[in-house]
N, C-alpha and C positions, 0 to 999 in steps of 0.2 A: 503492498498500500503509501505510496506515496502520498507526503504534504502539501498540498497546495496554498502558498499566499491568494486572501485575500485583503481588497485593501477598502477601509470603514471611513471614511470622510469624517471626521472630526472635528469639532468647535459647541458654538458657544450664542446656539438657531434662536437668539430674540426675533421670537416672525408674526406672526396670523397670516389665518385659512383668508383670501378673495374668491370672491365668486366673482366669473366671468360669462360671458357669456352662454357659450358653451357644457362650463366644466369647475370646479374648484380648486386653487393653483394657493402651494403654499409662500408667500409672499416670506420673506426676512432678514431682518433693519440690521447686521451684526455684517452679512457675505463673507465671513471669513470662516471655511475651506484648508481643511490641511488631512491627502490623500497619507494613508499612515498605514503599510504593510502590516497584513496580524494576523497569527499559524490560522486555522481551523475550529473546531470542537473543543475550542476553553471556554473557562467558565464565568461571567461574567466580572466578575471583581481582580480574574486575569490576564483580561483582556485593559480595564480601566486602567489596571497597571501599569501596561502596556506603554495607552497609547500616554501617560504621564510622564514615563520613562524614555519617552521618544525626545524628550524637552520638544517637543512642536508644538503643544499646549499649554499656557498658563491662566489652567482652570478648574478651579473644585471635581469629584469626582458627577457631584451630582448639577453641574454642567451642560454636562457634554452628551449632547441627542449624537444620536445611532441614527443614519440610513439605511436603505436597503430596497434592493434593486427587486421590484414586485415580475415585470415578467424581463424578455429579453431586446423588446424596443427599445428596453435605455430609460423607463419612465421607474425616478423614486420619491419618489415620496418617509417625511419624516415622520420615526418615528422615538417619542421617547420616554425610552428607559431610566428609571432609576434606579438607584441604589439598595435595595432591597436583598436582605436578604430569604426571601421566599420564589426571590426570582434568578434563573437557570436563561447562560443566553448559549448557545450552539453556537459556532454558523457549521453551513449545509455546500456541501459542494457546487456549483451550481453551470461545469463544467460540460453537464449532457446536456440539457436540453435548454438553459437560459431562463426559465419560466418559476426553479424556483425559489422561495424566498430563503435571496440569500443570509438572514437571519433567523431562526425560529425560536420566541421566546418561550419559555414555558412556566408556569407558574402554581408553584409550589405552595397545596393548599396547606392550611393552618388546622393541627383535630384540633377542633375543639374540647375545651376543659369545660372533661367532669368531675363537676366539687367531691373529696371522698366520704363512703358513706355514712349517715351520722348515728351513730348506736343509739340510740331502742329504746329509753331508762325507762322501766317497767321500776313502780312507788313500792309497789307491794313485793317486789325482789330483794327478800330480805338475806339471802344468798350474801349478794352484792354491799350489799352491809353492811355484814359482819365482814369480811374479807378485807375491808376500809375497814372496817377496823383493825383488825389486827395488821398492819401493811404498817398504819398508826405510830 
């Protein structure tokens, strides 16, 4: 298996969606983009660390926006990914047909917090009262 590199464009993309005559478009106010080569199949934290260590960007991880290619026609849609412990980020191989997303985001749901069972106290249970008195 060969490890291919993909290019993630990072930066502080402050912008807004603008409605055009036929579609919505993302308009960036800063226009700061830097291509950064990264290895695929990495975790979000490793990717952000690589971006920061490259020295190309001077932003906090929460300010970095990850963009991904939706199809082979080169349509780019901005995607905001927060540095969240419940989000794992994987780079996908797009060499096959160019129609798969460059990034896949998997949200790991938290397990529901179940309170521990509460003991049932029976007011008429003399055995528990006797044991408590012996322990004291």
